[in-house]
C-alpha positions as CSV (number, residue, x, y, z in Angstrom):
1,M,133.1,210.2,144.5
2,I,135.8,207.6,144.2
3,D,138.7,208.5,142.1
4,D,140.0,206.5,139.3
5,D,143.2,205.7,141.2
6,E,141.2,204.2,144.0
7,L,139.2,202.0,141.7
8,K,142.4,200.8,140.1
9,K,143.9,199.9,143.4
10,L,140.7,198.2,144.4
11,F,140.7,196.0,141.3
12,D,144.4,195.4,141.6
13,D,143.9,194.0,145.1
14,D,141.1,191.7,144.0
15,D,143.3,190.4,141.2
16,E,146.1,189.6,143.6
17,E,143.7,187.7,145.9
18,Q,142.4,185.7,142.9
19,E,146.0,184.8,141.9
20,E,146.8,183.6,145.3
21,S,143.7,181.4,145.5
22,T,144.4,180.0,142.1
23,S,148.0,179.3,143.0
24,S,146.9,177.4,146.1
25,S,144.5,175.4,144.2
26,E,147.0,174.6,141.5
27,N,149.4,173.3,144.2
28,S,146.8,171.1,145.7
29,A,145.3,169.5,142.6
30,P,147.3,170.3,139.5
31,E,146.3,167.2,137.6
32,K,142.6,167.6,137.9
33,S,142.6,171.2,136.8
34,E,144.7,170.5,133.8
35,S,142.6,167.5,132.8
36,S,139.4,169.5,133.2
37,V,140.8,172.4,131.2
38,E,142.2,170.1,128.5
39,K,138.8,168.3,128.3
40,K,137.0,171.6,127.9
41,D,139.4,172.7,125.3
42,K,139.0,169.4,123.5
43,K,135.3,169.6,123.6
44,E,135.3,173.1,122.3
45,S,137.9,172.5,119.6
46,K,136.9,169.0,118.2
47,P,133.6,168.5,116.5
48,K,131.3,165.5,117.0
49,A,132.0,164.1,113.6
50,E,135.6,163.4,114.4
51,K,134.5,161.2,117.4
52,T,132.3,159.0,115.2
53,V,135.1,158.5,112.7
54,K,137.5,157.4,115.3
55,K,135.0,154.9,116.8
56,E,134.4,153.4,113.4
57,D,138.1,153.0,112.6
58,K,139.0,151.2,115.7
59,P,136.9,147.9,115.2
60,K,138.0,147.7,111.5
61,E,141.6,147.6,112.6
62,K,141.0,144.9,115.2
63,Q,139.0,142.4,113.1
64,P,141.7,141.5,110.6
65,E,144.2,141.0,113.5
66,K,141.9,138.3,115.1
67,K,141.3,136.5,111.8
68,S,144.9,136.3,111.0
69,E,145.7,134.7,114.4
70,K,143.3,131.7,114.1
71,P,144.7,130.0,111.0
72,L,148.2,130.4,112.2
73,I,147.3,128.4,115.4
74,K,145.5,125.7,113.4
75,H,148.5,125.3,111.0
76,E,150.8,125.0,114.0
77,E,148.6,122.2,115.4
78,K,148.7,120.2,112.2
79,K,152.4,120.3,112.1
80,V,152.7,118.7,115.5
81,E,153.9,115.1,114.9
82,K,153.1,112.3,117.2
83,P,155.9,110.0,118.5
84,K,157.0,107.1,116.4
85,E,156.0,104.6,119.1
86,I,152.3,105.6,118.9
87,R,152.4,105.5,115.0
88,E,154.0,102.0,115.0
89,E,151.2,100.7,117.5
90,K,148.5,102.0,115.2
91,K,150.1,100.3,112.2
92,A,150.3,97.0,114.1
93,E,146.6,97.3,115.0
94,R,145.5,97.5,111.3
95,P,144.8,94.1,109.6
96,V,147.3,93.0,107.1
97,E,144.7,91.7,104.6
98,K,141.3,93.1,103.8
99,P,138.4,90.7,104.4
100,K,136.9,89.3,101.3
101,A,133.5,90.5,100.3
102,K,130.8,87.8,101.0
103,P,128.9,86.6,98.0
104,K,125.4,88.0,97.8
105,N,122.6,85.6,98.5
106,V,120.1,85.4,95.6
107,V,116.6,85.2,97.1
108,P,114.2,83.1,94.9
109,F,111.2,84.9,93.4
110,S,108.8,82.6,95.3
111,V,110.3,83.7,98.6
112,K,110.1,87.3,97.7
113,A,106.5,86.9,96.6
114,K,105.7,85.1,99.9
115,R,107.3,87.9,101.9
116,F,105.4,90.5,99.9
117,F,102.0,88.8,100.5
118,E,102.8,88.4,104.2
119,K,103.6,92.0,104.6
120,T,100.5,93.1,102.6
121,K,98.4,90.8,104.7
122,S,99.8,92.1,108.0
123,R,99.3,95.7,106.8
124,I,95.6,95.0,105.9
125,Q,95.0,93.3,109.2
126,K,96.6,96.2,111.1
127,A,94.5,98.7,109.2
128,I,91.3,96.7,109.9
129,K,92.3,96.5,113.5
130,E,92.9,100.3,113.7
131,R,89.7,101.0,112.0
132,K,87.8,98.9,114.4
133,E,89.5,100.5,117.4
134,N,88.9,104.0,116.0
135,A,85.3,103.2,114.9
136,S,82.8,105.8,116.1
137,D,79.8,104.9,118.2
138,V,77.6,107.2,116.0
139,P,75.1,105.2,113.9
140,L,75.8,104.9,110.2
141,K,72.8,106.9,109.1
142,D,73.7,109.8,111.5
143,R,77.4,110.0,110.4
144,S,78.4,112.9,108.2
145,Y,80.9,112.5,105.4
146,L,82.6,115.4,103.8
147,P,80.3,118.1,105.4
148,K,81.5,120.8,103.0
149,F,80.7,118.7,99.9
150,P,77.9,120.3,97.9
151,I,75.9,117.0,97.5
152,N,74.6,114.9,100.3
153,F,75.5,111.3,100.8
154,K,72.4,109.8,99.1
155,G,72.8,112.1,96.1
156,T,76.4,111.0,95.7
157,L,75.4,107.4,95.8
158,L,72.7,107.9,93.2
159,I,75.1,109.7,90.9
160,L,77.7,106.9,91.3
161,L,75.1,104.3,90.6
162,A,74.0,106.1,87.5
163,I,77.6,106.4,86.3
164,A,78.1,102.6,86.9
165,I,74.9,101.8,85.0
166,I,75.9,103.9,82.0
167,E,79.4,102.3,82.0
168,I,77.9,98.8,82.1
169,A,75.5,99.7,79.3
170,L,78.3,101.1,77.1
171,G,80.4,98.0,77.7
172,I,77.6,95.7,76.8
173,V,77.0,97.6,73.6
174,F,80.6,98.0,72.4
175,L,82.8,95.3,73.9
176,P,83.8,92.4,71.6
177,M,83.0,89.8,74.3
178,F,79.3,90.6,73.7
179,R,79.4,89.6,70.0
180,V,78.6,86.1,68.7
181,R,81.8,84.3,67.8
182,N,81.0,80.7,68.8
183,V,77.9,78.6,68.5
184,I,77.4,75.2,70.3
185,V,74.5,73.0,69.0
186,E,73.6,69.7,70.8
187,G,70.9,67.1,70.2
188,N,70.2,67.7,66.5
189,I,70.0,64.7,64.1
190,V,67.7,65.8,61.4
191,L,68.0,69.5,61.8
192,S,71.3,71.0,60.6
193,E,73.2,73.7,62.5
194,E,72.7,76.2,59.7
195,R,68.9,75.6,59.7
196,L,68.7,76.2,63.5
197,L,70.8,79.4,63.3
198,S,68.7,80.7,60.4
199,D,65.4,79.9,62.3
200,A,66.7,81.6,65.4
201,G,68.0,84.7,63.6
202,I,71.5,84.2,65.0
203,R,74.4,85.5,62.9
204,Y,78.1,85.5,63.6
205,G,79.1,89.0,64.7
206,S,75.6,89.9,65.9
207,H,75.0,90.9,69.5
208,L,74.6,88.2,72.1
209,F,71.5,89.8,73.6
210,S,69.7,90.5,70.4
211,G,67.3,87.5,70.8
212,I,66.8,87.6,74.6
213,G,63.2,88.2,75.5
214,G,60.0,86.7,76.8
215,N,59.1,86.6,80.5
216,P,61.2,88.2,83.2
217,L,62.7,84.8,84.2
218,D,64.1,84.4,80.6
219,I,65.7,87.8,80.8
220,I,67.3,86.9,84.2
221,R,68.5,83.6,82.9
222,M,69.6,85.2,79.6
223,D,67.5,82.8,77.6
224,Y,66.0,83.3,74.1
225,G,62.5,82.5,75.5
226,K,60.6,84.4,72.8
227,T,62.7,82.9,70.0
228,E,62.4,79.4,71.4
229,K,58.6,79.6,71.5
230,R,58.5,80.9,67.9
231,M,60.8,78.2,66.6
232,M,58.7,75.4,68.3
233,E,55.6,76.8,66.6
234,E,57.1,77.2,63.2
235,D,59.2,74.0,63.0
236,P,57.3,70.8,63.9
237,Y,60.5,68.8,64.2
238,I,61.5,70.8,67.3
239,K,59.9,69.2,70.3
240,D,61.8,71.4,72.7
241,I,64.7,73.9,72.4
242,R,66.7,76.1,74.7
243,I,69.0,78.9,73.6
244,T,71.3,80.4,76.3
245,V,74.1,82.9,76.3
246,K,77.6,81.8,77.5
247,F,80.4,84.3,78.1
248,P,82.5,85.2,76.3
249,S,80.9,85.4,72.8
250,T,79.2,82.0,72.9
251,I,75.6,80.9,72.3
252,K,74.6,77.3,73.2
253,I,71.6,75.6,71.6
254,I,70.2,72.4,73.0
255,V,67.4,70.9,70.8
256,K,65.2,67.9,71.3
257,E,63.8,66.7,68.0
258,R,60.7,64.7,67.2
259,N,61.6,61.3,65.8
260,K,59.7,60.2,62.7
261,V,58.4,56.6,63.1
262,A,56.0,56.2,60.2
263,Y,53.9,57.8,57.4
264,I,50.1,57.7,57.4
265,K,48.3,57.3,54.1
266,M,46.0,60.2,53.3
267,P,43.8,60.8,50.3
268,D,46.2,63.4,48.8
269,G,49.6,62.1,50.1
270,Y,51.3,61.1,53.3
271,A,51.7,62.6,56.7
272,A,54.9,61.8,58.7
273,I,54.2,61.3,62.5
274,D,56.3,60.8,65.6
275,D,55.7,58.3,68.4
276,E,53.1,60.7,69.9
277,G,51.1,61.1,66.7
278,T,52.3,64.7,66.0
279,V,52.5,65.6,62.3
280,I,56.0,66.6,61.4
281,E,55.9,66.4,57.6
282,L,53.4,66.4,54.7
283,E,54.7,64.6,51.6
284,T,53.4,63.9,48.1
285,L,56.1,61.5,47.2
286,E,55.6,58.0,45.8
287,K,55.4,55.2,48.3
288,D,58.7,53.6,47.3
289,N,60.6,56.8,47.9
290,L,59.5,57.1,51.5
291,S,62.1,56.5,54.2
292,H,59.8,54.8,56.8
293,A,56.8,52.4,56.9
294,V,53.5,53.6,55.7
295,I,50.4,52.9,57.8
296,C,47.4,52.3,55.7
297,G,43.7,51.6,56.4
298,L,43.1,54.4,59.0
299,D,40.2,56.8,58.7
300,I,41.9,60.3,58.6
301,S,39.8,63.4,59.0
302,G,42.7,66.0,58.8
303,A,46.4,66.6,59.4
304,V,48.1,69.9,60.5
305,L,51.9,70.4,60.9
306,G,52.9,70.5,64.6
307,E,49.6,69.1,65.8
308,K,48.4,65.6,66.5
309,I,46.8,63.8,63.6
310,N,43.0,63.6,63.7
311,I,41.9,60.0,63.4
312,K,38.3,58.8,63.8
313,N,39.1,55.3,65.0
314,D,41.7,55.5,67.7
315,S,41.9,51.7,68.4
316,D,43.2,51.0,64.9
317,Y,45.8,53.8,65.3
318,N,46.9,52.5,68.7
319,K,47.3,49.0,67.1
320,A,49.7,50.4,64.5
321,L,51.7,52.2,67.3
322,V,52.0,48.9,69.2
323,I,53.4,47.1,66.1
324,L,55.9,49.9,65.6
325,G,57.0,49.7,69.2
326,A,57.5,45.9,68.9
327,L,59.7,46.4,65.8
328,I,61.9,48.9,67.6
329,S,62.2,46.6,70.6
330,A,63.2,43.6,68.4
331,D,66.0,45.7,66.9
332,Q,67.5,46.8,70.2
333,S,69.4,43.6,70.7
334,G,71.1,43.9,67.3
335,A,74.6,45.2,66.8
336,Q,75.4,48.1,64.5
337,G,75.4,47.1,60.8
338,E,73.1,44.2,61.3
339,Y,69.7,43.7,59.6
340,M,67.1,46.0,61.2
341,L,63.5,45.0,61.0
342,F,62.1,48.5,61.6
343,E,64.0,50.0,58.7
344,N,62.8,47.2,56.3
345,V,59.1,47.3,57.0
346,K,57.5,49.2,54.1
347,E,53.8,49.0,55.0
348,I,51.5,48.3,57.9
349,R,48.0,47.7,56.7
350,I,45.2,47.8,59.3
351,I,42.0,45.9,58.5
352,P,39.2,47.5,60.6
353,G,38.1,44.8,63.1
354,G,40.3,42.2,61.5
355,N,43.9,41.2,60.9
356,T,47.1,43.3,60.3
357,F,49.5,42.8,57.5
358,L,53.2,43.8,57.4
359,T,55.3,44.1,54.2
360,V,58.9,43.3,55.0
361,I,61.9,43.5,52.6
362,L,64.3,40.6,53.1
363,P,68.1,40.9,52.8
364,S,67.8,39.1,49.4
365,G,65.4,41.8,48.1
366,S,62.3,39.7,48.0
367,E,59.1,40.8,49.8
368,L,57.5,39.0,52.7
369,Q,53.9,39.6,53.6
370,V,53.4,38.9,57.3
371,K,49.9,38.2,58.7
372,L,49.3,39.2,62.4
373,K,46.3,39.0,64.7
374,D,47.0,38.8,68.4
375,M,48.6,42.0,69.8
376,D,49.4,40.3,73.1
377,T,52.3,38.3,71.7
378,I,53.4,40.9,69.1
379,I,56.8,41.6,70.8
380,E,57.8,37.8,70.8
381,N,56.6,37.4,67.2
382,M,58.7,40.4,66.0
383,S,61.8,39.1,67.9
384,W,61.4,35.6,66.3
385,L,60.9,37.2,62.8
386,R,64.2,39.2,63.1
387,Y,66.1,36.2,64.4
388,A,64.8,34.0,61.5
389,V,65.9,36.7,58.9
390,I,69.5,37.2,60.3
391,S,69.8,33.3,60.6
392,D,69.2,33.1,56.8
393,A,66.0,31.0,57.4
394,F,64.5,32.8,54.3
395,E,67.6,32.6,52.1
396,G,66.6,31.9,48.5
397,F,62.9,32.3,49.2
398,P,60.9,34.2,46.6
399,D,58.2,36.7,47.3
400,G,55.6,35.1,49.6
401,A,53.4,35.3,52.7
402,L,54.1,34.3,56.3
403,D,51.1,33.5,58.5
404,M,51.7,34.1,62.2
405,T,48.1,34.0,63.4
406,G,48.0,30.4,64.5
407,E,50.0,28.1,66.7
408,R,52.3,27.2,63.8
409,I,54.0,29.7,61.5
410,I,53.3,28.9,57.8
411,Y,55.2,30.3,54.7
412,R,53.5,30.3,51.3
413,K,55.2,31.7,48.1
414,Y,53.3,33.7,45.6
415,E,52.2,31.9,42.5
């Protein structure tokens, strides 16, 4: 067994060896040992929180130092003054007087408008050109427009067409331009404008299309075809009539009247006829109150308004028409206001198979009974008769008869 003293010695020897080794190491690298010991002591003694605090404090202290340095440098640069020679050269370069402002040129409106239209035209041409260049080779029927649109192309066209038709219809019904405000009447002599409007059913303020009707052509031409036909049937004075619509708010009426040439004596009155023999009036007035000559001696079987008179002997009727034509021809050479033979013939009496007698009122008021036979020279005879009257050949003559059936013209007064 080892005694305590021996153990003590043994441990003492070991301690001495350790001290010698440490002393040698300290002599060789004193700085490293101290730094390592100090670092270990620092790690053991200082907690981690202290390190983070120190790291955060360092940048905060540095930032204001850098910011404070920059403005000081700039301020120092501003204070630097340039030499006087350079400043004097710059002053010399500057102009002494400022240039005067040039007056603004006033562009005329016509020039502006011309420029605007030229620009617009160029833009349109450019757009058309681009559209042609970018045009697709796909046929029109195979192209797709707005593929996500809920209605196809044909359906859209139909809807737009229906909307357009509705708008046009509403405009026709309610716009003022489709109301009658002006009426133009041409060709009327006997018929008054009020009578024509009343017969046509046209009123101021009524719709322009209220009387349009008849065949499809009348509707296309906007004519009152149905109204025209009714008026010609109801009014014998109307030989032809045309009623048309003129925009805006105008109706034009062109009428062709039948001209009254004579009255035909009937058992119960008189029938007024035109140059074609159409009955235009039926009168029961006295003979002296009639405005035209009365044809007597014809065999009449009937007369209806608007239709040709029914005469049994056409040759006698045609003879009367020839005499009327000769009277009108003789008056054509006369001036306005002169004596008119046609207006002063009161009666044409036809003797069946014989002579014809005219009753003429002279300018003096006396009556002259003229006897005629040959219809071949009727125009020359009527021209001579008018010339004799206006030349005062019968001035102061009383009522009498003038025989123009022979080679010589003979006058006889009534006893």
